[in-house]
C-alpha positions in Angstrom: -252.7 -15.5 93.9 -252.1 -18.8 95.5 -253.0 -21.7 93.1 -255.3 -24.2 94.8 -253.8 -27.7 94.1 -255.1 -31.0 95.4 -253.2 -34.3 95.8 -254.6 -37.8 95.1 -252.7 -40.6 96.8 -251.8 -38.1 99.5 -250.7 -40.6 102.2 -248.2 -42.4 99.9 -244.5 -41.6 99.8 -244.8 -39.3 96.8 -248.1 -37.9 98.1 -246.5 -36.6 101.2 -243.7 -35.1 99.2 -246.2 -33.4 96.9 -248.0 -31.9 99.9 -244.8 -30.5 101.1 -243.7 -29.2 97.7 -247.0 -27.3 97.4 -246.9 -25.9 100.9 -243.3 -24.6 100.4 -244.3 -22.5 97.4 -245.5 -18.9 98.0 -247.8 -19.0 95.0 -249.6 -22.3 95.8 -251.7 -23.9 98.6 -253.0 -27.4 99.3 -256.7 -27.3 98.4 -257.4 -30.9 99.2 -255.9 -34.3 99.9 -257.5 -37.6 98.8 -256.6 -41.2 99.6 -258.1 -44.6 99.1 -261.2 -45.5 101.2 -260.3 -47.4 104.4 -256.8 -46.0 104.6 -255.7 -44.8 108.1 -255.2 -41.2 106.9 -258.8 -40.7 106.0 -260.3 -38.1 108.4 -256.9 -36.9 109.6 -255.6 -33.4 109.1 -253.1 -33.1 106.3 -250.7 -31.5 108.7 -250.1 -34.9 110.1 -248.8 -36.2 106.7 -246.8 -33.0 106.0 -246.0 -30.6 108.9 -245.4 -27.9 106.3 -249.1 -27.8 105.4 -251.2 -25.4 107.6 -253.8 -27.1 109.8 -257.3 -27.1 108.3 -257.3 -29.6 105.4 -258.8 -33.0 106.1 -257.9 -36.1 104.1 -261.0 -37.4 102.2 -261.7 -40.6 100.3 -263.9 -39.1 97.5 -262.2 -36.9 94.9 -265.6 -35.5 93.8 -265.9 -33.8 97.1 -262.9 -31.5 96.5 -263.8 -27.8 96.8 -265.0 -26.3 93.6 -262.2 -23.7 93.4 -259.5 -26.4 93.1 -257.5 -25.4 90.2 -255.7 -28.7 89.4 -255.1 -32.1 90.9 -251.9 -34.2 91.1 -252.2 -38.0 91.1 -249.4 -40.4 92.2 -251.2 -43.6 93.1 -251.9 -46.9 91.2 -253.3 -47.4 87.7 -256.7 -48.7 88.9 -257.0 -45.9 91.5 -256.1 -43.3 88.9 -258.7 -44.5 86.4 -261.4 -44.7 89.1 -260.5 -41.2 90.2 -261.0 -39.9 86.6 -264.4 -41.6 86.5 -265.4 -39.9 89.7 -264.5 -36.5 88.2 -266.7 -37.1 85.1 -268.4 -33.8 84.2 -265.9 -31.7 86.2 -263.2 -30.4 83.9 -260.5 -30.2 86.5 -257.0 -30.4 84.9 -254.9 -33.3 86.1 -251.2 -34.1 86.5 -250.7 -37.9 86.5 -247.5 -39.4 87.8 -248.8 -42.9 88.2 -246.9 -45.6 86.1 -247.6 -49.1 85.1 -250.7 -48.6 82.9 -251.6 -51.4 80.5 -252.8 -50.7 76.9 -256.4 -50.3 78.0 -255.4 -47.9 80.8 -253.4 -45.7 78.4 -256.4 -45.6 76.0 -258.6 -44.5 78.9 -256.2 -41.6 79.7 -256.3 -40.5 76.0 -260.0 -40.6 76.1 -260.2 -38.6 79.3 -257.9 -36.0 77.7 -260.5 -35.3 75.1 -262.5 -33.4 77.7 -259.8 -32.1 80.1 -256.2 -31.0 80.1 -253.9 -33.8 81.4 -250.2 -33.8 81.9 -249.0 -37.4 81.9 -245.3 -38.1 82.1 -243.1 -41.0 83.2 -241.0 -38.6 85.3 -241.5 -35.1 86.5 -237.8 -34.5 86.9 -236.5 -31.7 84.8 -233.2 -33.6 84.4 -235.0 -36.7 83.0 -237.1 -34.4 80.7 -233.9 -32.9 79.3 -232.4 -36.4 78.9 -235.4 -37.4 76.8 -234.9 -34.3 74.7 -231.3 -35.1 74.0 -231.7 -38.9 73.5 -233.3 -38.8 70.0 -230.5 -36.8 68.6 -227.9 -39.1 70.2 -229.5 -42.2 68.9 -229.8 -40.8 65.3 -226.2 -39.7 65.4 -224.8 -43.0 66.7 -227.1 -45.0 64.4 -227.1 -48.8 63.9 -223.4 -49.3 64.8 -224.1 -49.0 68.6 -225.8 -51.5 70.9 -228.4 -49.9 73.2 -229.0 -51.0 76.8 -231.2 -49.2 79.3 -230.4 -49.8 83.0 -232.7 -48.6 85.7 -232.7 -48.9 89.5 -235.4 -48.1 92.1 -236.3 -48.8 95.7 -237.5 -52.2 96.9 -241.2 -51.0 97.1 -241.7 -50.1 93.4 -244.3 -52.5 92.0 -243.8 -52.1 88.2 -240.8 -53.0 86.1 -239.2 -51.6 84.0 -240.0 -48.2 85.2 -242.2 -45.9 83.1 -239.2 -43.6 82.6 -237.1 -46.5 81.3 -239.8 -47.5 78.9 -240.1 -43.9 77.7 -236.4 -43.7 77.2 -236.6 -46.9 75.1 -239.5 -45.5 73.0 -237.5 -42.4 72.2 -234.5 -44.4 71.1 -236.6 -46.9 69.1 -238.4 -44.1 67.3 -235.2 -42.3 66.4 -233.8 -45.6 65.0 -236.9 -46.5 63.1 -237.7 -49.5 65.3 -240.8 -50.7 67.1 -240.0 -51.1 70.8 -242.7 -53.8 71.2 -240.8 -55.9 68.7 -237.2 -55.1 69.7 -237.2 -54.8 73.5 -235.4 -57.5 75.5 -236.2 -57.5 79.2 -233.3 -59.2 81.0 -231.3 -62.1 79.9 -230.6 -65.6 81.3 -229.0 -68.8 80.2 -227.5 -69.4 76.8 -228.9 -66.5 74.9 -226.7 -66.6 71.8 -225.1 -63.6 70.2 -226.7 -60.3 70.8 -229.2 -59.2 68.1 -227.9 -55.7 67.0 -231.5 -54.5 66.5 -232.6 -55.1 70.0 -232.9 -52.6 72.9 -232.1 -54.2 76.2 -233.6 -53.4 79.6 -232.1 -54.3 83.0 -234.0 -53.6 86.2 -232.7 -53.3 89.7 -234.9 -53.1 92.8 -233.0 -52.6 96.1 -233.0 -50.6 99.3 -234.1 -47.0 99.1 -232.8 -46.0 95.7 -234.9 -43.0 94.6 -234.4 -43.5 90.9 -231.5 -44.0 88.5 -231.6 -44.4 84.7 -228.8 -44.9 82.2 -229.0 -45.3 78.4 -225.9 -47.0 77.2 -224.7 -46.8 73.6 -221.8 -49.3 73.1 -219.8 -49.4 69.9 -216.5 -50.8 68.9 -213.8 -48.8 70.8 -216.1 -46.5 72.7 -219.1 -46.2 75.0 -221.5 -43.3 75.3 -224.0 -42.9 78.2 -226.8 -40.6 79.1 -227.5 -40.9 82.8 -229.8 -39.4 85.4 -229.7 -40.1 89.2 -232.3 -38.7 91.6 -231.3 -38.4 95.2 -234.4 -36.8 96.6 -238.1 -37.4 95.8 -238.7 -33.7 96.1 -237.1 -33.4 92.6 -240.2 -35.2 91.2 -242.6 -33.4 93.5 -241.4 -29.9 92.5 -241.7 -30.8 88.8 -245.2 -32.1 89.3 -246.3 -28.9 91.1 -244.8 -26.9 88.3 -246.9 -28.9 85.9 -250.0 -28.5 88.0 -249.6 -24.7 87.8 -248.8 -24.8 84.0 -251.8 -27.0 83.0 -254.5 -24.8 84.6 -255.4 -22.7 81.6 -254.6 -25.3 78.9 -257.1 -26.7 76.4 -258.2 -30.3 76.6 -255.4 -32.6 75.5 -252.6 -35.0 76.7 -249.4 -33.1 77.5 -246.1 -34.1 78.9 -243.2 -32.4 80.8 -241.6 -31.3 77.5 -244.7 -29.2 76.9 -244.4 -27.8 80.5 -240.8 -26.8 80.0 -241.4 -25.4 76.5 -239.3 -28.0 74.8 -241.9 -29.8 72.7 -241.6 -27.6 69.6 -237.8 -27.3 69.6 
């Protein structure tokens, strides 16, 4: 049976990749495509956004108008658009896969509230490699302990609007938790001027925005006499799209709650 999956933010860079990733699977189909009101893609056939999608699906601007048999919806857009979308779906228990980043505290609280009545997969990255890196990172931080300085370096394309990336922040959260620290208190975002000697308890973040870099993340543990790194580099957005589609199929029969890619890959209880 082909899983009917819709995409919110369909005309964006990731939205087009998601449409293609769904269409290329034999066990899934594009059930709908939604974009923001007033966008040029509204009213067009989805085939114009992704030639791999069969003709016959029109881009709409109202998520509540998706066909009733839509099994799940993938959202890669902006925080305000994501939260507005969830409100429009109020009363309809469609499972969601959310790849939008840059939520503030109130936005994150709204996602947690929404997950009380529907299953939501929310992850900073839908890359399987990044998910595995997150799984290994806690063990590495605990083993290396307080004798190693921690720096997180991330790079993305010039169009990315939030910094640090959601993935970088999640990497920092995992390290901080493993070391018994509060990331809100120990994070240092960039350095300039006479900063003084490094505080051993801090976790540093460095951000690069340039060109068409898809996504690169490195967690650097630097001690006396050695350096240990966990790195991930994405060279194709389809990496994230394929992972999100996998999550969209996994979440269909799940109970209400907030899940992540570790749950999707069966790593959460290991």
